[in-house]
PLY file of the C-alpha trace (Angstrom):
ply
format ascii 1.0
element vertex 282
property float x
property float y
property float z
element edge 281
property int vertex1
property int vertex2
end_header
110.29 47.64 110.56
113.45 49.73 111.68
114.19 50.72 114.95
116.47 52.65 117.51
117.66 49.64 119.49
121.12 49.12 119.56
122.69 45.57 119.41
125.47 45.22 122.06
127.80 42.80 124.13
126.56 41.94 127.55
128.94 44.34 129.37
127.98 47.21 127.55
124.24 46.38 127.94
124.79 45.94 131.82
126.70 49.34 131.70
123.33 50.96 131.14
122.01 50.33 134.52
123.02 52.92 136.72
123.22 53.10 140.63
119.93 53.75 142.35
117.88 52.61 138.95
114.28 51.24 139.30
114.66 47.99 137.60
111.50 46.04 136.76
112.02 42.28 136.13
109.31 39.74 135.52
108.15 36.88 137.49
108.96 33.21 137.07
105.85 31.39 135.22
105.35 27.69 135.30
105.58 26.13 131.94
106.78 29.09 130.27
110.36 30.44 129.45
111.50 32.51 132.32
112.10 35.72 131.22
114.87 36.14 133.76
118.00 37.72 132.16
120.58 36.10 134.05
123.44 36.84 131.83
122.84 40.31 132.29
122.23 40.10 136.16
125.78 38.40 136.50
127.21 41.32 134.38
125.67 44.03 136.64
127.03 42.20 139.67
130.36 42.33 138.03
129.99 46.01 137.79
129.14 46.24 141.34
126.18 48.40 140.81
124.61 49.75 144.02
121.21 50.79 145.59
118.96 49.23 142.63
115.27 49.34 143.35
113.78 46.10 142.09
110.35 45.87 141.22
108.84 42.40 140.69
106.52 42.00 138.12
104.87 40.84 140.13
107.02 38.66 141.93
110.75 37.91 142.74
112.76 34.91 143.04
116.34 33.86 142.15
117.52 36.78 140.09
116.78 39.31 142.92
118.27 36.94 145.51
121.22 37.00 143.88
121.41 40.77 143.27
120.53 41.21 147.06
123.40 39.07 148.10
125.58 40.76 146.20
124.88 44.10 147.51
123.32 45.52 144.61
119.92 46.51 146.07
118.47 49.01 148.19
114.72 48.71 147.81
112.66 45.54 147.03
109.05 46.27 145.78
107.29 43.02 145.04
104.18 40.92 145.71
106.70 38.04 146.98
109.84 36.57 146.88
111.09 33.14 147.30
112.84 30.16 145.47
109.63 28.34 144.97
110.29 24.79 145.35
113.82 25.07 146.35
113.19 27.10 149.53
113.15 30.79 150.77
115.11 33.48 149.30
117.86 33.19 151.94
119.67 36.40 151.14
116.70 38.58 150.86
115.81 37.07 154.14
119.32 37.98 155.90
119.28 41.42 154.32
115.78 42.23 155.60
116.81 41.01 159.13
119.93 43.09 159.07
118.04 46.26 157.89
120.29 46.42 154.82
117.43 46.70 152.20
113.94 48.64 152.24
111.18 46.45 151.84
108.00 47.72 150.01
105.31 45.15 150.22
102.99 45.46 147.41
100.33 43.16 145.45
100.17 41.82 142.01
97.11 43.61 140.79
98.55 47.07 141.72
101.92 46.30 140.40
100.48 45.77 136.94
98.06 48.39 137.22
100.83 50.75 138.11
102.83 49.74 135.03
99.66 49.96 132.69
99.39 53.73 134.16
102.85 54.39 133.37
102.58 52.95 129.70
99.74 55.04 128.84
100.83 58.12 130.49
98.25 57.95 132.87
98.85 59.34 136.67
97.04 56.49 138.09
94.98 53.39 137.40
91.98 52.10 139.72
92.28 48.89 141.37
89.81 46.69 143.31
90.44 44.15 146.15
92.85 46.22 148.09
90.28 48.07 150.24
90.37 46.26 153.79
93.89 44.88 153.62
96.84 45.71 155.64
98.74 46.76 152.92
96.48 49.94 152.01
97.44 51.62 155.06
101.19 51.57 154.53
100.74 52.71 150.94
98.62 55.55 151.61
101.30 56.81 154.12
103.63 56.57 151.35
101.35 58.22 149.14
101.19 55.91 146.04
97.87 54.47 146.57
94.46 56.30 147.81
91.23 55.42 148.25
88.89 57.59 146.24
85.25 57.85 145.38
84.02 56.06 142.09
82.83 58.93 140.19
80.29 56.77 138.53
78.52 55.21 141.06
77.24 56.43 144.42
78.66 55.13 147.78
81.29 53.00 146.10
85.04 53.34 146.82
88.04 52.21 144.75
91.88 52.49 145.02
93.84 54.68 142.85
97.15 53.11 142.42
99.81 55.75 141.19
101.74 55.16 137.80
104.85 53.26 137.96
107.65 54.30 135.70
110.77 52.14 136.20
114.08 53.44 134.92
114.85 50.00 133.45
113.09 47.25 132.03
115.38 43.97 132.12
114.29 40.59 130.66
115.35 37.60 128.25
113.44 36.76 125.29
113.54 33.75 122.75
114.17 35.85 119.66
115.07 39.26 118.19
115.74 40.45 114.57
118.48 42.90 113.43
116.24 45.69 113.13
116.14 45.17 117.12
112.30 43.97 117.35
111.96 41.32 120.33
109.49 38.34 120.27
108.30 37.61 123.90
105.77 34.70 123.17
102.89 34.42 125.56
104.64 36.69 128.06
102.49 40.02 127.25
103.60 41.88 130.54
106.79 42.34 128.92
105.19 44.75 126.33
103.71 46.51 129.56
107.07 46.88 131.13
108.84 47.99 127.71
106.60 50.62 127.14
106.29 52.11 130.91
110.10 52.09 131.42
112.55 54.71 130.41
114.93 51.91 129.15
114.53 48.47 128.06
117.50 46.00 128.22
116.83 42.85 126.55
118.86 39.72 126.31
117.87 36.81 123.59
118.19 33.23 122.51
118.35 33.24 118.78
118.44 35.60 116.01
115.30 35.86 113.92
116.30 36.04 110.03
114.05 38.73 108.62
111.66 41.32 110.22
109.45 39.92 112.76
107.01 42.84 112.08
106.54 41.12 108.65
105.50 37.77 110.04
101.75 37.54 111.12
102.62 34.76 113.52
105.05 36.52 115.48
104.30 40.40 115.15
101.37 40.19 117.73
103.56 38.79 120.05
106.54 41.49 119.86
108.18 44.23 121.52
109.02 46.79 118.71
112.43 48.27 118.45
111.17 51.61 119.27
110.66 50.47 122.81
114.07 48.51 123.04
117.12 50.65 124.16
119.52 47.86 123.88
119.89 44.23 123.00
122.38 41.51 123.42
122.49 38.16 122.12
123.02 35.49 125.01
122.52 32.03 124.22
121.40 30.39 127.24
121.08 33.90 128.91
118.08 32.77 131.43
120.07 29.85 132.73
119.69 28.33 135.36
115.97 29.01 134.61
113.61 27.49 131.96
114.75 28.51 128.63
111.54 27.26 126.89
112.24 25.02 123.71
115.94 25.76 124.15
116.74 24.29 127.49
115.27 23.13 130.71
115.50 24.66 134.25
118.77 23.24 135.77
117.30 21.93 138.96
120.63 20.79 140.43
122.24 24.15 140.19
119.30 25.87 142.06
119.38 23.37 144.67
122.84 23.97 145.16
122.34 27.81 145.09
119.34 27.32 147.91
121.94 25.44 150.02
124.85 27.77 149.75
122.81 30.88 149.91
121.90 29.89 153.48
125.30 31.26 154.97
127.32 34.45 154.18
130.52 32.35 153.12
128.49 29.51 151.34
126.78 32.90 149.22
130.59 34.14 148.47
131.60 30.62 147.30
128.68 30.65 144.67
129.55 34.14 143.73
132.95 32.97 143.27
132.35 29.85 141.19
129.38 31.43 138.90
129.42 35.13 138.81
132.76 37.26 139.82
135.32 35.00 138.24
133.48 34.16 135.05
132.30 36.28 132.04
129.68 33.69 130.42
127.92 30.57 131.68
127.82 27.65 128.97
0 1
1 2
2 3
3 4
4 5
5 6
6 7
7 8
8 9
9 10
10 11
11 12
12 13
13 14
14 15
15 16
16 17
17 18
18 19
19 20
20 21
21 22
22 23
23 24
24 25
25 26
26 27
27 28
28 29
29 30
30 31
31 32
32 33
33 34
34 35
35 36
36 37
37 38
38 39
39 40
40 41
41 42
42 43
43 44
44 45
45 46
46 47
47 48
48 49
49 50
50 51
51 52
52 53
53 54
54 55
55 56
56 57
57 58
58 59
59 60
60 61
61 62
62 63
63 64
64 65
65 66
66 67
67 68
68 69
69 70
70 71
71 72
72 73
73 74
74 75
75 76
76 77
77 78
78 79
79 80
80 81
81 82
82 83
83 84
84 85
85 86
86 87
87 88
88 89
89 90
90 91
91 92
92 93
93 94
94 95
95 96
96 97
97 98
98 99
99 100
100 101
101 102
102 103
103 104
104 105
105 106
106 107
107 108
108 109
109 110
110 111
111 112
112 113
113 114
114 115
115 116
116 117
117 118
118 119
119 120
120 121
121 122
122 123
123 124
124 125
125 126
126 127
127 128
128 129
129 130
130 131
131 132
132 133
133 134
134 135
135 136
136 137
137 138
138 139
139 140
140 141
141 142
142 143
143 144
144 145
145 146
146 147
147 148
148 149
149 150
150 151
151 152
152 153
153 154
154 155
155 156
156 157
157 158
158 159
159 160
160 161
161 162
162 163
163 164
164 165
165 166
166 167
167 168
168 169
169 170
170 171
171 172
172 173
173 174
174 175
175 176
176 177
177 178
178 179
179 180
180 181
181 182
182 183
183 184
184 185
185 186
186 187
187 188
188 189
189 190
190 191
191 192
192 193
193 194
194 195
195 196
196 197
197 198
198 199
199 200
200 201
201 202
202 203
203 204
204 205
205 206
206 207
207 208
208 209
209 210
210 211
211 212
212 213
213 214
214 215
215 216
216 217
217 218
218 219
219 220
220 221
221 222
222 223
223 224
224 225
225 226
226 227
227 228
228 229
229 230
230 231
231 232
232 233
233 234
234 235
235 236
236 237
237 238
238 239
239 240
240 241
241 242
242 243
243 244
244 245
245 246
246 247
247 248
248 249
249 250
250 251
251 252
252 253
253 254
254 255
255 256
256 257
257 258
258 259
259 260
260 261
261 262
262 263
263 264
264 265
265 266
266 267
267 268
268 269
269 270
270 271
271 272
272 273
273 274
274 275
275 276
276 277
277 278
278 279
279 280
280 281
């Protein structure tokens, strides 16, 4: 199955992210490969991209904290942001306190609903469970959530969450073929991200020899090349996160980041060691 995806080096892939873009990135899920395109994230920082609007699908962690600390982010829209067992997202906390970023609190169901609407070309998607929350008032003032009458039931209200169309979907995958198809395993939200976004940029671990679309075991969990703008072969491209069957989470590295990122000087030391002075991480 042929496609339109370009196979590029990591610098070329990162250059497709422009200042001010809304970039959708996936959450870390326990027991699954992370989906975080960390090699691409380091390349984006090296390019000194600015004013990104990070969309957590539906939550953010180390990847976002790194971009925020490096000064690449203007807006954060997410259900949560933290380093989980490693502690708070220190650079996010500092940037929020200093007013350096705009924070748009959201919730997991609404983010997924907005992307599904964007994927399907719909103006909004109905969501339950938000009515009565403090979040609703903020979003009604912004205009992206509205309480409407259920047209199919009397005396029933529902929230209409507006469509989300990111400029970029950015993620790391286990496999891709030379036609540009990408296998994403159980991470079906990556398909939604790709179909909703104007550009989809993918790094991946291994080549699949042959056509993923021809393999009945793999094709059901595939992002077709038609929805992929560019992809780059980056072994260990999710490091220090979990790479599934390829490598585990580097807990020592993440603990070191959590320690260093508590201060601006420590974060600068981390960037110099692992991001700005290196092109690839072994």
